[in-house]
C-alpha positions as CSV (number, residue, x, y, z in Angstrom):
1,M,-1.3,-4.8,1.7
2,K,2.2,-3.7,2.6
3,W,3.1,-1.1,5.2
4,R,5.4,0.7,2.7
5,N,3.8,-0.4,0.0
6,R,1.2,23.5,30.8
7,S,-2.7,24.1,31.1
8,L,-5.1,23.1,28.4
9,P,-7.2,25.6,26.5
10,V,-10.8,25.7,27.7
11,A,-12.2,24.8,24.3
12,V,-10.0,21.7,24.1
13,L,-10.9,20.6,27.6
14,A,-14.6,20.9,26.8
15,L,-14.3,18.9,23.7
16,L,-12.4,16.1,25.4
17,A,-14.7,16.0,28.3
18,A,-17.7,15.7,26.0
19,A,-16.0,12.6,24.6
20,G,-15.1,11.1,28.0
21,C,-11.4,11.8,27.1
22,T,-10.2,13.5,30.2
23,S,-7.9,12.0,32.8
24,T,-5.6,12.9,35.6
25,P,-1.9,12.1,35.5
26,D,-2.4,9.1,37.8
27,A,-5.6,7.7,36.1
28,P,-5.5,6.4,32.6
29,A,-7.9,8.0,30.1
30,E,-11.2,6.1,29.8
31,A,-14.0,6.5,27.3
32,A,-17.5,5.0,27.2
33,G,-17.0,1.3,27.1
34,A,-13.3,1.6,27.8
35,P,-11.3,-1.1,29.4
36,S,-10.3,-0.8,33.0
37,G,-6.8,-1.2,34.2
38,S,-7.3,-5.0,34.3
39,G,-8.1,-5.0,30.5
40,A,-11.8,-5.7,30.8
41,P,-14.4,-3.1,29.7
42,A,-15.6,-0.7,32.4
43,T,-19.2,-1.3,31.1
44,P,-20.8,-4.5,30.0
45,V,-20.9,-3.4,26.3
46,A,-19.5,-6.1,24.1
47,R,-18.4,-8.4,26.9
48,V,-20.3,-11.2,25.3
49,C,-17.8,-14.1,25.2
50,A,-17.8,-14.5,29.0
51,K,-21.5,-14.0,29.4
52,P,-23.4,-14.8,26.2
53,A,-27.1,-14.1,26.2
54,A,-29.2,-17.3,26.6
55,G,-31.5,-18.5,23.9
56,P,-35.1,-19.7,24.4
57,A,-35.4,-22.7,26.8
58,K,-38.5,-23.9,25.0
59,A,-39.4,-24.1,21.3
60,P,-41.3,-21.0,20.1
61,A,-44.8,-21.7,18.8
62,G,-44.7,-23.2,15.4
63,A,-40.9,-23.9,15.4
64,V,-39.4,-27.1,14.1
65,T,-37.4,-28.8,16.9
66,V,-33.9,-30.1,15.9
67,D,-32.6,-33.2,17.8
68,P,-28.8,-33.3,18.6
69,A,-28.9,-37.1,18.9
70,V,-29.7,-37.4,15.1
71,V,-26.7,-36.7,12.9
72,G,-27.6,-34.4,10.1
73,D,-31.0,-33.5,11.6
74,L,-30.6,-29.7,11.1
75,A,-29.7,-30.0,7.4
76,A,-32.4,-32.6,6.7
77,K,-35.2,-30.6,8.3
78,T,-34.1,-27.4,6.7
79,K,-34.3,-29.2,3.3
80,S,-37.8,-30.6,3.9
81,S,-39.3,-27.4,5.4
82,P,-40.6,-24.4,3.5
83,P,-39.1,-21.0,3.5
84,H,-39.6,-18.7,6.5
85,T,-39.5,-21.7,8.9
86,T,-38.2,-21.2,12.5
87,F,-35.9,-24.0,13.8
88,W,-35.2,-24.5,17.5
89,L,-32.0,-26.4,18.3
90,R,-32.3,-28.4,21.5
91,P,-29.4,-28.2,24.1
92,G,-26.5,-30.4,23.1
93,K,-24.0,-30.9,20.4
94,H,-25.5,-31.0,16.9
95,R,-23.6,-32.6,14.1
96,L,-23.8,-32.6,10.3
97,D,-23.1,-35.7,8.1
98,P,-19.4,-36.4,8.1
99,D,-18.9,-35.4,4.4
100,R,-16.6,-32.4,4.2
101,Y,-19.1,-30.4,2.1
102,A,-22.1,-31.3,4.3
103,Q,-23.8,-28.0,5.4
104,V,-27.1,-26.3,6.2
105,I,-28.6,-24.6,3.1
106,P,-31.2,-22.3,4.5
107,K,-34.3,-21.1,2.6
108,K,-35.4,-17.5,2.4
109,G,-36.4,-16.1,5.7
110,N,-35.4,-19.1,7.8
111,R,-34.7,-18.5,11.5
112,Y,-32.3,-20.7,13.6
113,L,-32.6,-20.3,17.4
114,G,-30.3,-22.1,19.8
115,A,-31.5,-23.3,23.2
116,P,-29.1,-22.7,26.1
117,G,-26.2,-25.1,25.4
118,A,-27.0,-25.7,21.7
119,V,-23.8,-26.1,19.7
120,L,-23.3,-26.9,16.0
121,D,-20.0,-28.7,15.9
122,G,-18.1,-29.4,12.6
123,R,-15.8,-31.8,14.5
124,K,-12.9,-30.7,12.1
125,K,-14.7,-32.7,9.4
126,N,-17.1,-30.2,7.8
127,Q,-15.9,-27.1,6.0
128,Y,-19.1,-25.0,6.2
129,A,-21.9,-24.6,8.7
130,F,-24.5,-22.4,6.8
131,G,-24.2,-21.6,3.1
132,G,-26.3,-20.9,0.0
133,T,-27.8,-17.7,-1.4
134,A,-31.1,-17.5,0.5
135,R,-31.8,-14.0,1.8
136,N,-32.9,-12.7,5.2
137,V,-31.8,-15.7,7.3
138,T,-31.5,-15.2,11.0
139,I,-29.2,-17.1,13.4
140,R,-29.5,-16.4,17.1
141,H,-28.1,-17.9,20.4
142,L,-26.1,-20.6,18.7
143,T,-22.5,-21.7,19.1
144,V,-20.8,-22.7,15.9
145,Q,-17.4,-24.3,16.2
146,G,-15.0,-26.8,14.9
147,F,-15.4,-26.2,11.1
148,V,-12.5,-26.2,8.7
149,A,-13.2,-23.6,6.0
150,P,-10.3,-23.1,3.6
151,L,-8.2,-19.9,3.5
152,N,-10.2,-16.8,2.7
153,E,-13.5,-18.7,3.0
154,G,-16.0,-18.7,5.9
155,V,-18.1,-20.9,8.0
156,V,-21.4,-19.0,8.7
157,N,-23.0,-17.4,5.6
158,H,-20.3,-19.0,3.5
159,D,-21.7,-17.7,0.2
160,S,-22.2,-14.1,1.5
161,A,-25.9,-14.0,1.0
162,D,-27.8,-10.8,1.6
163,G,-29.9,-9.6,4.5
164,W,-28.7,-12.1,7.2
165,V,-29.0,-11.3,10.9
166,I,-26.5,-13.0,13.2
167,E,-27.1,-12.1,16.9
168,H,-26.0,-13.5,20.3
169,A,-24.0,-16.3,18.6
170,T,-20.6,-17.6,19.5
171,I,-18.6,-18.5,16.5
172,Q,-15.3,-19.9,17.6
173,H,-12.4,-22.3,17.0
174,N,-13.0,-22.6,13.2
175,S,-10.5,-22.4,10.4
176,G,-10.7,-19.6,7.8
177,A,-13.3,-16.9,8.8
178,G,-15.9,-17.6,11.4
179,L,-18.4,-15.4,9.4
180,M,-18.8,-14.0,5.9
181,A,-21.0,-11.0,5.1
182,G,-23.5,-9.9,2.5
183,A,-25.4,-6.7,1.8
184,R,-27.7,-5.4,4.6
185,Q,-26.2,-7.9,7.1
186,R,-26.6,-7.2,10.8
187,V,-23.9,-8.7,13.1
188,R,-24.9,-7.9,16.7
189,A,-23.8,-9.0,20.2
190,N,-21.8,-12.0,19.0
191,C,-18.6,-13.6,20.3
192,L,-16.2,-14.1,17.3
193,R,-13.4,-15.8,19.0
194,D,-10.2,-17.8,18.2
195,N,-10.9,-18.4,14.5
196,G,-8.0,-19.4,12.3
197,Q,-7.9,-16.4,9.9
198,Y,-10.7,-13.8,10.6
199,G,-13.5,-13.4,13.0
200,M,-15.4,-12.0,10.0
201,N,-14.4,-11.6,6.4
202,A,-16.7,-9.0,4.8
203,Y,-16.1,-10.1,1.2
204,K,-18.6,-10.9,-1.6
205,S,-17.2,-12.4,-4.7
206,G,-17.9,-10.3,-7.8
207,G,-19.8,-7.5,-6.0
208,R,-19.9,-4.8,-3.4
209,I,-21.5,-5.2,0.1
210,R,-23.8,-2.4,1.0
211,D,-25.3,-1.3,4.3
212,L,-23.4,-3.5,6.8
213,V,-23.9,-3.1,10.6
214,V,-21.4,-4.6,13.1
215,E,-22.3,-3.6,16.6
216,D,-21.7,-4.7,20.2
217,N,-19.6,-7.8,19.4
218,E,-16.6,-9.1,21.1
219,I,-13.9,-10.0,18.5
220,T,-10.9,-11.6,20.1
221,G,-8.1,-14.0,19.5
222,N,-8.5,-14.4,15.8
223,N,-5.8,-15.4,13.3
224,T,-4.8,-18.4,15.3
225,G,-3.2,-19.7,12.1
226,D,-0.7,-16.7,12.1
227,W,-1.2,-16.4,8.3
228,E,0.9,-13.2,7.9
229,R,3.9,-15.2,9.0
230,R,3.0,-18.3,6.9
231,R,2.4,-16.1,3.8
232,K,4.5,-13.0,4.3
233,G,2.7,-9.8,3.3
234,C,-0.5,-11.6,2.4
235,G,-2.7,-8.9,4.0
236,C,-5.1,-11.7,4.8
237,T,-5.8,-11.5,8.5
238,G,-7.5,-9.5,11.2
239,G,-10.3,-9.5,13.7
240,I,-12.4,-8.3,10.8
241,K,-11.4,-7.6,7.2
242,F,-13.7,-5.5,5.0
243,W,-13.4,-5.6,1.2
244,A,-15.4,-3.3,-1.1
245,V,-18.0,-2.4,1.5
246,D,-20.1,0.6,0.7
247,G,-21.7,1.9,3.9
248,A,-20.8,0.3,7.2
249,D,-21.5,1.2,10.8
250,V,-19.0,-0.5,13.1
251,R,-19.9,0.6,16.7
252,G,-19.7,-0.5,20.3
253,N,-17.4,-3.5,19.7
254,W,-14.6,-4.8,21.9
255,V,-11.8,-5.8,19.5
256,H,-8.9,-7.2,21.5
257,D,-6.0,-9.6,21.5
258,N,-6.2,-10.5,17.9
259,R,-3.0,-11.7,16.2
260,G,-2.4,-8.9,13.8
261,T,-4.8,-6.1,13.0
262,G,-8.0,-5.5,14.9
263,L,-10.2,-3.9,12.1
264,W,-8.9,-3.7,8.6
265,A,-10.7,-2.1,5.6
266,D,-8.9,-2.9,2.4
267,T,-9.6,-1.9,-1.2
268,N,-12.5,0.4,-2.3
269,N,-14.4,0.6,0.9
270,N,-16.5,3.7,1.4
271,D,-18.7,5.5,3.9
272,F,-17.6,3.9,7.2
273,R,-18.6,5.1,10.6
274,I,-16.2,3.5,13.2
275,E,-17.3,4.7,16.6
276,N,-17.6,3.9,20.3
277,N,-15.4,0.8,20.0
278,V,-12.7,-0.4,22.4
279,L,-9.7,-1.5,20.4
280,E,-6.9,-2.9,22.6
281,T,-4.0,-5.3,22.8
282,N,-4.1,-6.4,19.2
283,D,-0.6,-7.5,18.0
284,G,-0.7,-5.1,15.1
285,A,-2.6,-2.0,14.3
286,A,-5.9,-1.3,15.9
287,L,-7.3,0.0,12.6
288,I,-6.1,0.0,9.0
289,Y,-8.1,1.9,6.4
290,E,-6.4,1.1,3.0
291,T,-7.1,2.2,-0.6
292,S,-10.6,3.3,0.6
293,Y,-12.7,6.4,0.9
294,N,-14.8,8.7,3.2
295,A,-15.0,7.6,6.8
296,V,-15.7,8.9,10.3
297,I,-13.6,7.5,13.1
298,R,-14.7,8.9,16.5
299,N,-15.2,8.2,20.2
300,N,-13.0,5.1,20.2
301,T,-10.7,4.0,23.0
302,I,-7.5,2.6,21.4
303,R,-4.9,1.3,23.8
304,R,-1.9,-1.0,24.0
305,N,-2.0,-2.0,20.3
306,N,0.8,-2.8,17.9
307,W,3.3,-3.8,20.5
308,V,4.3,-7.0,18.8
309,E,4.4,-5.9,15.1
310,G,5.8,-2.4,15.9
311,R,8.5,-3.8,18.1
312,R,9.4,-6.4,15.5
313,A,9.9,-3.7,12.9
314,A,12.0,-1.6,15.2
315,D,14.2,-4.5,16.1
316,R,15.0,-5.1,12.4
317,G,15.9,-1.5,12.0
318,D,12.9,-0.4,9.9
319,S,12.5,3.4,9.9
320,F,8.9,3.4,8.8
321,P,6.5,4.8,11.4
322,F,4.4,1.7,11.9
323,A,1.2,3.0,13.4
324,T,-1.8,2.0,15.5
325,V,-4.2,3.9,13.2
326,Y,-2.9,3.5,9.7
327,L,-4.4,5.2,6.7
328,S,-2.8,3.9,3.5
329,E,-3.8,5.5,0.2
330,S,-7.2,6.5,1.7
331,G,-8.9,9.8,1.9
332,G,-12.0,11.9,1.4
333,E,-13.5,12.1,-2.1
334,P,-16.6,14.3,-2.6
335,R,-17.3,12.7,-6.0
336,I,-18.1,9.4,-4.3
337,G,-21.4,9.5,-2.4
338,A,-21.2,9.0,1.4
339,R,-22.3,10.5,4.7
340,T,-19.1,12.5,4.7
341,D,-16.7,13.7,2.0
342,K,-13.5,13.4,4.1
343,I,-11.9,11.1,6.6
344,E,-12.5,12.6,10.0
345,I,-10.7,11.2,13.1
346,Y,-11.9,12.9,16.3
347,R,-12.6,12.5,20.0
348,N,-10.6,9.3,20.3
349,V,-8.3,8.3,23.1
350,L,-5.1,6.7,22.0
351,E,-3.2,5.5,25.0
352,N,0.2,3.6,25.2
353,N,0.1,2.2,21.7
354,W,3.2,1.6,19.5
355,S,3.0,5.0,17.8
356,G,-0.1,6.9,16.8
357,I,-1.6,7.8,13.4
358,T,0.3,7.5,10.1
359,L,-1.0,8.9,6.8
360,W,0.8,7.1,4.0
361,E,0.8,7.1,0.3
362,N,2.9,4.7,-1.8
363,A,4.0,6.7,-4.8
364,D,4.4,3.5,-6.9
365,R,0.9,2.1,-6.1
366,F,-1.8,3.1,-8.6
367,C,-4.1,1.5,-11.1
368,N,-2.3,-0.7,-13.6
369,S,1.0,-0.4,-11.7
370,P,2.9,-3.7,-11.0
371,A,3.4,-2.3,-7.5
372,N,-0.3,-2.3,-6.8
373,T,-0.8,-5.1,-4.3
374,S,-4.6,-4.9,-4.9
375,S,-3.9,-6.4,-8.3
376,G,-6.7,-6.2,-10.8
377,H,-8.5,-3.4,-8.9
378,C,-8.7,0.3,-9.9
379,T,-10.0,3.3,-8.0
380,L,-13.8,4.0,-7.8
381,L,-13.2,6.9,-10.1
382,V,-11.7,4.9,-12.9
383,R,-13.3,1.5,-13.3
384,D,-11.3,0.4,-16.4
385,T,-7.8,-0.3,-15.2
386,D,-6.4,-0.3,-18.8
387,R,-7.1,3.4,-19.1
388,C,-4.4,4.1,-16.5
389,A,-1.5,3.8,-19.0
390,K,1.0,5.9,-20.8
391,P,0.5,8.5,-22.2
392,A,-3.0,9.3,-20.9
393,I,-2.2,8.8,-17.2
394,A,0.2,11.7,-17.3
395,T,-2.6,14.2,-17.9
396,A,-5.9,15.2,-16.3
397,P,-8.2,13.7,-15.2
398,L,-6.3,10.3,-15.1
399,Y,-3.2,11.7,-13.4
400,A,-5.4,12.4,-10.3
401,D,-8.0,9.7,-10.6
402,C,-5.8,6.6,-11.3
403,R,-4.3,6.6,-7.8
404,W,-5.9,6.2,-4.4
405,K,-4.9,9.4,-2.5
406,T,-4.5,10.1,1.2
407,Q,-6.3,13.4,1.2
408,R,-8.9,15.4,3.1
409,V,-8.0,13.8,6.4
410,D,-9.0,15.8,9.4
411,I,-7.6,14.7,12.8
412,H,-8.8,16.8,15.7
413,G,-10.0,16.7,19.3
414,N,-8.1,13.5,20.1
415,R,-6.0,12.6,23.2
416,F,-2.7,10.9,22.5
417,V,-1.0,9.5,25.6
418,L,2.4,7.7,25.6
419,D,4.4,6.4,28.5
420,K,7.4,4.6,27.2
421,S,7.9,2.7,30.4
422,V,4.5,1.1,29.9
423,V,5.1,0.3,26.3
424,A,8.7,-0.8,27.2
425,C,10.4,0.9,24.3
426,T,13.1,3.5,23.8
427,V,12.8,4.5,20.2
428,K,10.3,4.3,17.2
429,C,7.2,3.9,19.3
430,D,6.5,7.6,19.5
431,R,5.6,8.7,15.9
432,M,2.8,10.6,14.3
433,A,3.4,10.8,10.6
434,V,2.3,12.0,7.1
435,L,4.6,10.8,4.4
436,A,5.3,9.0,1.1
437,N,8.2,7.2,-0.6
438,Y,10.3,8.4,-3.5
439,G,8.5,7.3,-6.6
440,T,10.6,5.1,-8.9
441,Y,8.5,2.4,-10.5
442,P,7.4,1.5,-13.1
443,D,9.5,3.4,-15.6
444,W,6.4,5.0,-17.2
445,S,5.0,6.2,-13.9
446,P,4.1,9.9,-13.9
447,Y,4.5,9.9,-10.1
448,Q,8.3,9.5,-9.9
449,G,10.5,11.5,-7.5
450,E,9.0,13.5,-4.6
451,R,5.7,14.5,-6.3
452,V,3.6,12.3,-4.1
453,A,5.5,13.1,-0.9
454,E,5.0,16.8,-1.6
455,A,1.3,16.3,-2.3
456,I,0.4,14.3,0.8
457,T,2.4,16.6,3.0
458,R,1.4,20.0,1.7
459,E,-1.3,19.8,-1.0
460,Q,-3.9,17.2,-0.1
461,H,-5.6,18.9,2.9
462,N,-4.4,16.5,5.5
463,R,-4.6,18.3,8.8
464,W,-4.0,17.8,12.6
465,H,-5.5,20.4,14.9
466,D,-6.8,20.9,18.5
467,N,-5.4,17.7,19.9
468,V,-3.8,16.9,23.2
469,Y,-0.4,15.2,23.5
470,L,0.9,13.7,26.7
471,G,4.3,12.1,26.4
472,P,7.5,12.3,24.3
473,W,5.9,12.4,20.8
474,Q,7.8,12.9,17.6
475,F,6.5,13.7,14.2
476,V,7.5,12.5,10.7
477,A,6.7,14.5,7.6
478,H,7.3,14.0,3.9
479,D,9.6,10.9,4.2
480,P,10.9,8.7,7.0
481,S,14.1,10.8,7.4
482,R,12.3,14.0,8.4
483,I,11.8,13.6,12.2
484,L,10.4,16.7,13.8
485,D,9.7,17.9,17.3
486,F,6.4,19.6,18.2
487,T,7.6,23.1,17.4
488,Q,8.9,22.1,14.0
489,W,5.7,20.2,13.3
490,Q,3.7,23.3,14.1
491,S,5.9,25.6,12.1
492,T,6.3,26.4,8.4
493,P,6.2,24.5,6.1
494,Y,4.1,21.9,7.8
495,Q,1.9,24.0,10.0
496,Q,0.2,21.1,11.7
497,D,-1.6,20.8,15.0
498,A,-2.8,24.4,15.3
499,G,-4.6,24.8,18.6
500,S,-3.1,21.6,20.0
501,T,-1.2,21.2,23.3
502,F,1.9,19.2,24.1
503,R,3.4,18.1,27.4
504,S,6.4,15.9,26.9
505,R,6.5,14.2,30.3
506,D,5.9,10.4,29.8
507,G,2.3,9.5,30.3
508,G,1.1,13.0,31.0
């Protein structure tokens, strides 16, 4: 991924109050599960790293007991036991054999329960903790740490098996991703902390992941390896990264203080509900939804994100509106089955982030283009990349279907608060934007010139309305050079934010 690759109406007040989005000038806006002024959530939701739920102090009836004093005991007993066995790990530090590939290979339906103080430690020797293709494995109340998975690989559910349930676990201080994901996976009430690349990498080699639930987790401090700096533009970091996930509920999580992006859905994701999360103090964007389809983003508290990456771009003179919620070549598509046929962003509080929401479309990025950083992938409407070639791409239906389009985005009922003294900025932290670049590449592209910029701005049904703005916001339309005030943004030809209110005093 590349980045460029007065009084309020009664109806608006009622909508914001229903979402917990009202505030006084002296009290920051709070939503359910929102952080307090100290940075901790106002409710106990997702505050799991400091207070993880304790596992069973005694072995459940019929469980196989695993002894931390015996190196490799967990893997050996898993191998010798039948499917659907329950294992109880005694308190203490459990170890695998010292071979780098030593790991636990569960059988179908196995359950792994950690006693209070049970830790599976890779000691920086083992790459993987739990692997294999067995379905419907459960891991609860276990700390997994010290594993050294390679880049883009993961420690728990290394092979992205289906139907796993990971609950009340602490997965921390590992290289690569703490956790991978398979279809029908449930990830609940875990602490995914300080892993080298991702807290979770929802990626399945050669296939799509369907029906993923990620709820009530604390996801913090991930990307300790600072991979975007080490491999510039790799697009390979985040609190969680989602790839080709079809149907995901991401709710009630506290995603904070990650190096880079908090939540990042990249390449042919579809049918997401991202709701009731607290996304704060991530170095980059709180949320990126990229080359993907059909999502509902609602009732989230999003604050103090993107200060590091936004400021870095401003300092180097970049005019692009680096945003806290960034939609890149993503939109609603009725032809792809989902619970919605658009991207709807509503009833969120965005407070003191570096800029707000940017809708972006790279005119040069489409199937079969050398400028497509998701190389080898095509849209969900055209599975055969080779079809997107001259001359057919210049005519219907391929002209429309060979590109991921930022379209049918509905942004309403949100509260956007900006106090530049809090963000400590003077310029370029105050943008709301819908834009594209001037198409130039490759020479056979049918999208050259201003065609895409005109389409995303005026023709693709992208709409802001009935929002509340507090602070000195500016608006960017069509291309980075068109910077508008609120009156221009609402006027012809843009006609955005009908029914919205604007008060320019910093912080409301």
